[in-house]
N, CA, C and O atoms as CSV, one atom per row, in Angstrom:
chain,resi,resn,atom,element,x,y,z
A,1,MET,N,N,9.463,24.800,4.678
A,1,MET,CA,C,8.910,23.933,3.646
A,1,MET,C,C,7.440,23.686,3.951
A,1,MET,O,O,7.086,23.378,5.089
A,2,GLY,N,N,6.581,23.819,2.946
A,2,GLY,CA,C,5.150,23.610,3.125
A,2,GLY,C,C,4.824,22.142,3.314
A,2,GLY,O,O,5.661,21.269,3.087
A,3,ALA,N,N,3.587,21.883,3.734
A,3,ALA,CA,C,3.164,20.504,3.989
A,3,ALA,C,C,3.285,19.632,2.753
A,3,ALA,O,O,3.633,18.455,2.853
A,4,ALA,N,N,2.998,20.204,1.579
A,4,ALA,CA,C,3.071,19.403,0.356
A,4,ALA,C,C,4.497,18.979,0.059
A,4,ALA,O,O,4.719,17.927,-0.541
A,5,GLY,N,N,5.481,19.798,0.480
A,5,GLY,CA,C,6.873,19.475,0.225
A,5,GLY,C,C,7.553,18.787,1.385
A,5,GLY,O,O,8.759,18.542,1.345
A,6,ARG,N,N,6.797,18.473,2.410
A,6,ARG,CA,C,7.363,17.877,3.613
A,6,ARG,C,C,7.809,16.447,3.338
A,6,ARG,O,O,7.121,15.679,2.666
A,7,HIS,N,N,8.964,16.115,3.870
A,7,HIS,CA,C,9.437,14.737,3.775
A,7,HIS,C,C,8.764,13.929,4.875
A,7,HIS,O,O,8.519,14.441,5.967
A,8,ARG,N,N,8.466,12.671,4.588
A,8,ARG,CA,C,7.769,11.834,5.569
A,8,ARG,C,C,8.566,11.643,6.854
A,8,ARG,O,O,7.998,11.267,7.880
A,9,THR,N,N,9.857,11.894,6.815
A,9,THR,CA,C,10.663,11.703,8.011
A,9,THR,C,C,10.599,12.911,8.952
A,9,THR,O,O,11.042,12.831,10.097
A,10,GLU,N,N,10.047,14.027,8.468
A,10,GLU,CA,C,9.930,15.212,9.305
A,10,GLU,C,C,8.714,15.091,10.209
A,10,GLU,O,O,7.657,14.625,9.785
A,11,ARG,N,N,8.872,15.512,11.451
A,11,ARG,CA,C,7.770,15.455,12.404
A,11,ARG,C,C,6.801,16.607,12.171
A,11,ARG,O,O,7.212,17.721,11.847
A,12,VAL,N,N,5.535,16.332,12.337
A,12,VAL,CA,C,4.496,17.351,12.237
A,12,VAL,C,C,4.216,17.841,13.650
A,12,VAL,O,O,4.112,17.043,14.582
A,13,THR,N,N,4.094,19.148,13.806
A,13,THR,CA,C,3.826,19.704,15.131
A,13,THR,C,C,2.344,19.571,15.463
A,13,THR,O,O,1.514,19.371,14.576
A,14,LYS,N,N,2.026,19.684,16.738
A,14,LYS,CA,C,0.623,19.630,17.159
A,14,LYS,C,C,-0.166,20.772,16.538
A,14,LYS,O,O,-1.331,20.601,16.179
A,15,ASP,N,N,0.466,21.942,16.407
A,15,ASP,CA,C,-0.222,23.073,15.781
A,15,ASP,C,C,-0.547,22.786,14.316
A,15,ASP,O,O,-1.609,23.179,13.831
A,16,GLU,N,N,0.358,22.103,13.605
A,16,GLU,CA,C,0.097,21.749,12.210
A,16,GLU,C,C,-1.041,20.743,12.111
A,16,GLU,O,O,-1.870,20.821,11.205
A,17,VAL,N,N,-1.075,19.795,13.050
A,17,VAL,CA,C,-2.163,18.807,13.067
A,17,VAL,C,C,-3.486,19.528,13.293
A,17,VAL,O,O,-4.459,19.269,12.586
A,18,LYS,N,N,-3.533,20.437,14.279
A,18,LYS,CA,C,-4.765,21.181,14.554
A,18,LYS,C,C,-5.189,21.996,13.339
A,18,LYS,O,O,-6.374,22.047,13.009
A,19,ALA,N,N,-4.234,22.633,12.672
A,19,ALA,CA,C,-4.554,23.476,11.523
A,19,ALA,C,C,-5.151,22.661,10.377
A,19,ALA,O,O,-6.138,23.073,9.768
A,20,VAL,N,N,-4.557,21.514,10.086
A,20,VAL,CA,C,-5.091,20.708,8.980
A,20,VAL,C,C,-6.453,20.128,9.345
A,20,VAL,O,O,-7.329,20.025,8.487
A,21,LEU,N,N,-6.642,19.749,10.605
A,21,LEU,CA,C,-7.940,19.210,11.007
A,21,LEU,C,C,-9.028,20.275,10.927
A,21,LEU,O,O,-10.185,19.954,10.657
A,22,GLU,N,N,-8.674,21.528,11.157
A,22,GLU,CA,C,-9.651,22.612,11.017
A,22,GLU,C,C,-10.060,22.808,9.556
A,22,GLU,O,O,-11.163,23.279,9.282
A,23,ARG,N,N,-9.176,22.448,8.613
A,23,ARG,CA,C,-9.481,22.594,7.185
A,23,ARG,C,C,-10.243,21.409,6.604
A,23,ARG,O,O,-10.785,21.502,5.503
A,24,VAL,N,N,-10.288,20.310,7.327
A,24,VAL,CA,C,-10.926,19.091,6.813
A,24,VAL,C,C,-12.358,19.331,6.325
A,24,VAL,O,O,-12.723,18.796,5.278
A,25,PRO,N,N,-13.187,20.107,7.031
A,25,PRO,CA,C,-14.555,20.314,6.529
A,25,PRO,C,C,-14.631,20.974,5.153
A,25,PRO,O,O,-15.684,20.931,4.517
A,26,THR,N,N,-13.556,21.574,4.686
A,26,THR,CA,C,-13.544,22.191,3.357
A,26,THR,C,C,-13.179,21.174,2.268
A,26,THR,O,O,-13.288,21.477,1.079
A,27,TRP,N,N,-12.754,19.988,2.661
A,27,TRP,CA,C,-12.349,18.959,1.710
A,27,TRP,C,C,-13.577,18.327,1.066
A,27,TRP,O,O,-14.680,18.425,1.603
A,28,PRO,N,N,-13.391,17.674,-0.090
A,28,PRO,CA,C,-14.499,16.906,-0.672
A,28,PRO,C,C,-14.951,15.806,0.301
A,28,PRO,O,O,-14.162,15.276,1.082
A,29,GLU,N,N,-16.222,15.490,0.224
A,29,GLU,CA,C,-16.824,14.522,1.160
A,29,GLU,C,C,-16.098,13.179,1.181
A,29,GLU,O,O,-15.901,12.597,2.248
A,30,ASP,N,N,-15.693,12.680,-0.008
A,30,ASP,CA,C,-15.039,11.372,-0.044
A,30,ASP,C,C,-13.685,11.397,0.656
A,30,ASP,O,O,-13.285,10.400,1.257
A,31,ARG,N,N,-12.975,12.522,0.588
A,31,ARG,CA,C,-11.679,12.617,1.264
A,31,ARG,C,C,-11.859,12.749,2.777
A,31,ARG,O,O,-11.041,12.251,3.550
A,32,GLN,N,N,-12.933,13.423,3.191
A,32,GLN,CA,C,-13.244,13.488,4.620
A,32,GLN,C,C,-13.538,12.088,5.153
A,32,GLN,O,O,-13.098,11.721,6.242
A,33,GLN,N,N,-14.289,11.312,4.368
A,33,GLN,CA,C,-14.618,9.931,4.748
A,33,GLN,C,C,-13.349,9.093,4.872
A,33,GLN,O,O,-13.190,8.322,5.819
A,34,GLU,N,N,-12.450,9.256,3.905
A,34,GLU,CA,C,-11.187,8.508,3.925
A,34,GLU,C,C,-10.373,8.831,5.176
A,34,GLU,O,O,-9.841,7.932,5.827
A,35,LEU,N,N,-10.279,10.117,5.508
A,35,LEU,CA,C,-9.537,10.521,6.705
A,35,LEU,C,C,-10.195,9.952,7.964
A,35,LEU,O,O,-9.507,9.476,8.867
A,36,ALA,N,N,-11.514,10.003,8.020
A,36,ALA,CA,C,-12.225,9.479,9.190
A,36,ALA,C,C,-11.958,7.986,9.373
A,36,ALA,O,O,-11.741,7.523,10.493
A,37,GLU,N,N,-11.974,7.235,8.271
A,37,GLU,CA,C,-11.718,5.790,8.350
A,37,GLU,C,C,-10.305,5.520,8.857
A,37,GLU,O,O,-10.100,4.647,9.700
A,38,ILE,N,N,-9.339,6.266,8.346
A,38,ILE,CA,C,-7.953,6.083,8.777
A,38,ILE,C,C,-7.808,6.428,10.262
A,38,ILE,O,O,-7.167,5.701,11.022
A,39,ALA,N,N,-8.414,7.547,10.659
A,39,ALA,CA,C,-8.327,7.967,12.066
A,39,ALA,C,C,-8.964,6.929,12.984
A,39,ALA,O,O,-8.432,6.640,14.055
A,40,LEU,N,N,-10.089,6.372,12.575
A,40,LEU,CA,C,-10.748,5.354,13.395
A,40,LEU,C,C,-9.913,4.080,13.490
A,40,LEU,O,O,-9.891,3.429,14.534
A,41,GLU,N,N,-9.222,3.719,12.399
A,41,GLU,CA,C,-8.329,2.557,12.440
A,41,GLU,C,C,-7.192,2.800,13.432
A,41,GLU,O,O,-6.840,1.913,14.209
A,42,ILE,N,N,-6.623,3.995,13.401
A,42,ILE,CA,C,-5.530,4.324,14.321
A,42,ILE,C,C,-6.027,4.267,15.758
A,42,ILE,O,O,-5.359,3.705,16.625
A,43,GLU,N,N,-7.196,4.845,16.014
A,43,GLU,CA,C,-7.759,4.802,17.369
A,43,GLU,C,C,-7.966,3.373,17.843
A,43,GLU,O,O,-7.672,3.044,18.993
A,44,ALA,N,N,-8.473,2.526,16.955
A,44,ALA,CA,C,-8.706,1.127,17.323
A,44,ALA,C,C,-7.389,0.434,17.651
A,44,ALA,O,O,-7.316,-0.339,18.606
A,45,GLU,N,N,-6.349,0.707,16.865
A,45,GLU,CA,C,-5.035,0.122,17.142
A,45,GLU,C,C,-4.518,0.582,18.498
A,45,GLU,O,O,-3.996,-0.216,19.276
A,46,LEU,N,N,-4.664,1.870,18.775
A,46,LEU,CA,C,-4.187,2.408,20.052
A,46,LEU,C,C,-4.949,1.818,21.235
A,46,LEU,O,O,-4.404,1.678,22.330
A,47,ALA,N,N,-6.208,1.478,21.003
A,47,ALA,CA,C,-7.031,0.889,22.055
A,47,ALA,C,C,-6.797,-0.612,22.186
A,47,ALA,O,O,-7.347,-1.259,23.077
A,48,GLY,N,N,-5.975,-1.164,21.288
A,48,GLY,CA,C,-5.672,-2.588,21.354
A,48,GLY,C,C,-6.683,-3.469,20.660
A,48,GLY,O,O,-6.685,-4.684,20.856
A,49,ALA,N,N,-7.548,-2.872,19.846
A,49,ALA,CA,C,-8.551,-3.668,19.143
A,49,ALA,C,C,-7.892,-4.437,18.004
A,49,ALA,O,O,-6.907,-3.984,17.420
A,50,GLU,N,N,-8.444,-5.597,17.699
A,50,GLU,CA,C,-7.938,-6.379,16.580
A,50,GLU,C,C,-8.452,-5.781,15.281
A,50,GLU,O,O,-9.555,-5.236,15.226
A,51,TYR,N,N,-7.645,-5.889,14.241
A,51,TYR,CA,C,-8.025,-5.361,12.936
A,51,TYR,C,C,-9.093,-6.243,12.308
A,51,TYR,O,O,-8.994,-7.470,12.340
A,52,GLU,N,N,-10.111,-5.615,11.740
A,52,GLU,CA,C,-11.145,-6.346,11.023
A,52,GLU,C,C,-11.117,-5.883,9.573
A,52,GLU,O,O,-11.352,-4.709,9.286
A,53,ALA,N,N,-10.833,-6.796,8.668
A,53,ALA,CA,C,-10.789,-6.471,7.247
A,53,ALA,C,C,-12.187,-6.122,6.746
A,53,ALA,O,O,-13.188,-6.664,7.215
A,54,THR,N,N,-12.230,-5.208,5.788
A,54,THR,CA,C,-13.501,-4.842,5.168
A,54,THR,C,C,-13.913,-5.946,4.197
A,54,THR,O,O,-13.084,-6.769,3.808
A,55,PRO,N,N,-15.186,-5.969,3.806
A,55,PRO,CA,C,-15.608,-6.966,2.812
A,55,PRO,C,C,-14.785,-6.885,1.522
A,55,PRO,O,O,-14.460,-7.916,0.933
A,56,ASP,N,N,-14.448,-5.670,1.079
A,56,ASP,CA,C,-13.628,-5.528,-0.132
A,56,ASP,C,C,-12.234,-6.119,0.066
A,56,ASP,O,O,-11.700,-6.771,-0.830
A,57,GLU,N,N,-11.649,-5.891,1.239
A,57,GLU,CA,C,-10.326,-6.452,1.520
A,57,GLU,C,C,-10.374,-7.970,1.565
A,57,GLU,O,O,-9.479,-8.641,1.051
A,58,LEU,N,N,-11.419,-8.509,2.180
A,58,LEU,CA,C,-11.566,-9.969,2.253
A,58,LEU,C,C,-11.736,-10.564,0.859
A,58,LEU,O,O,-11.184,-11.624,0.562
A,59,ALA,N,N,-12.502,-9.882,0.002
A,59,ALA,CA,C,-12.693,-10.363,-1.365
A,59,ALA,C,C,-11.365,-10.350,-2.121
A,59,ALA,O,O,-11.066,-11.284,-2.865
A,60,ALA,N,N,-10.570,-9.300,-1.935
A,60,ALA,CA,C,-9.269,-9.214,-2.611
A,60,ALA,C,C,-8.333,-10.315,-2.117
A,60,ALA,O,O,-7.580,-10.890,-2.903
A,61,ILE,N,N,-8.379,-10.605,-0.829
A,61,ILE,CA,C,-7.551,-11.685,-0.267
A,61,ILE,C,C,-7.976,-13.020,-0.871
A,61,ILE,O,O,-7.139,-13.814,-1.300
A,62,ASP,N,N,-9.297,-13.258,-0.899
A,62,ASP,CA,C,-9.806,-14.509,-1.484
A,62,ASP,C,C,-9.391,-14.643,-2.944
A,62,ASP,O,O,-8.994,-15.720,-3.387
A,63,GLU,N,N,-9.483,-13.548,-3.683
A,63,GLU,CA,C,-9.103,-13.573,-5.096
A,63,GLU,C,C,-7.620,-13.911,-5.251
A,63,GLU,O,O,-7.240,-14.707,-6.110
A,64,GLY,N,N,-6.800,-13.300,-4.417
A,64,GLY,CA,C,-5.369,-13.570,-4.475
A,64,GLY,C,C,-5.038,-15.007,-4.111
A,64,GLY,O,O,-4.153,-15.616,-4.713
A,65,LEU,N,N,-5.736,-15.544,-3.138
A,65,LEU,CA,C,-5.471,-16.916,-2.708
A,65,LEU,C,C,-5.987,-17.948,-3.698
A,65,LEU,O,O,-5.475,-19.067,-3.751
A,66,SER,N,N,-6.999,-17.583,-4.486
A,66,SER,CA,C,-7.572,-18.555,-5.414
A,66,SER,C,C,-6.764,-18.679,-6.700
A,66,SER,O,O,-6.901,-19.663,-7.426
A,67,GLY,N,N,-5.933,-17.697,-6.982
A,67,GLY,CA,C,-5.139,-17.734,-8.207
A,67,GLY,C,C,-3.868,-18.536,-8.022
A,67,GLY,O,O,-3.525,-18.960,-6.918
A,68,GLU,N,N,-3.182,-18.730,-9.133
A,68,GLU,CA,C,-1.920,-19.440,-9.080
A,68,GLU,C,C,-0.797,-18.464,-8.769
A,68,GLU,O,O,-0.821,-17.313,-9.205
A,69,ALA,N,N,0.167,-18.925,-8.026
A,69,ALA,CA,C,1.324,-18.093,-7.722
A,69,ALA,C,C,2.166,-17.943,-8.982
A,69,ALA,O,O,2.229,-18.850,-9.811
A,70,ALA,N,N,2.806,-16.798,-9.114
A,70,ALA,CA,C,3.675,-16.564,-10.271
A,70,ALA,C,C,4.918,-17.435,-10.157
A,70,ALA,O,O,5.421,-17.694,-9.063
A,71,SER,N,N,5.396,-17.876,-11.302
A,71,SER,CA,C,6.636,-18.648,-11.315
A,71,SER,C,C,7.805,-17.703,-11.068
A,71,SER,O,O,7.663,-16.485,-11.174
A,72,GLU,N,N,8.946,-18.265,-10.741
A,72,GLU,CA,C,10.136,-17.452,-10.515
A,72,GLU,C,C,10.482,-16.654,-11.768
A,72,GLU,O,O,10.915,-15.506,-11.675
A,73,GLU,N,N,10.293,-17.257,-12.936
A,73,GLU,CA,C,10.569,-16.576,-14.196
A,73,GLU,C,C,9.629,-15.384,-14.398
A,73,GLU,O,O,10.054,-14.322,-14.852
A,74,GLU,N,N,8.354,-15.567,-14.058
A,74,GLU,CA,C,7.387,-14.483,-14.194
A,74,GLU,C,C,7.721,-13.330,-13.246
A,74,GLU,O,O,7.604,-12.161,-13.612
A,75,VAL,N,N,8.129,-13.665,-12.050
A,75,VAL,CA,C,8.518,-12.638,-11.083
A,75,VAL,C,C,9.744,-11.886,-11.584
A,75,VAL,O,O,9.781,-10.657,-11.536
A,76,ASP,N,N,10.748,-12.616,-12.064
A,76,ASP,CA,C,11.957,-11.978,-12.594
A,76,ASP,C,C,11.617,-11.057,-13.761
A,76,ASP,O,O,12.156,-9.954,-13.857
A,77,ALA,N,N,10.725,-11.504,-14.650
A,77,ALA,CA,C,10.331,-10.689,-15.799
A,77,ALA,C,C,9.601,-9.427,-15.356
A,77,ALA,O,O,9.819,-8.351,-15.913
A,78,ALA,N,N,8.741,-9.558,-14.359
A,78,ALA,CA,C,8.026,-8.394,-13.853
A,78,ALA,C,C,8.975,-7.367,-13.265
A,78,ALA,O,O,8.861,-6.175,-13.551
A,79,PHE,N,N,9.921,-7.829,-12.436
A,79,PHE,CA,C,10.889,-6.906,-11.828
A,79,PHE,C,C,11.771,-6.271,-12.899
A,79,PHE,O,O,12.132,-5.100,-12.789
A,80,ALA,N,N,12.114,-7.028,-13.922
A,80,ALA,CA,C,12.932,-6.484,-15.005
A,80,ALA,C,C,12.181,-5.365,-15.724
A,80,ALA,O,O,12.776,-4.352,-16.090
A,81,SER,N,N,10.878,-5.545,-15.925
A,81,SER,CA,C,10.095,-4.509,-16.599
A,81,SER,C,C,9.989,-3.256,-15.732
A,81,SER,O,O,9.955,-2.144,-16.259
A,82,PHE,N,N,9.937,-3.422,-14.409
A,82,PHE,CA,C,9.876,-2.262,-13.517
A,82,PHE,C,C,11.182,-1.482,-13.568
A,82,PHE,O,O,11.179,-0.251,-13.523
A,83,ARG,N,N,12.280,-2.189,-13.660
A,83,ARG,CA,C,13.589,-1.534,-13.688
A,83,ARG,C,C,13.780,-0.708,-14.950
A,83,ARG,O,O,14.482,0.303,-14.933
A,84,LYS,N,N,13.156,-1.135,-16.052
A,84,LYS,CA,C,13.281,-0.433,-17.331
A,84,LYS,C,C,12.485,0.855,-17.325
A,84,LYS,O,O,12.833,1.802,-18.030
A,85,ALA,N,N,11.423,0.902,-16.540
A,85,ALA,CA,C,10.508,2.058,-16.535
A,85,ALA,C,C,11.110,3.275,-15.890
A,85,ALA,O,O,10.461,4.318,-15.812
């Protein structure tokens, strides 16, 4: 099964990791940036560094905290609409 069809529960071999990393320079610049950010976050976690939210993440948290919480009825209605989809 190819990488695109791989289930998330399947382990990736070291050779597969090396192969995909060799292809990264052929990716669009924004996707290379995204991979680099994720890799740096993983490295920081492995080194025991504390997570630091980005300004965008902090703004989203502030926005969420400043709004009103949904009522139980609103939550039920939202879940009901998801089930219909």
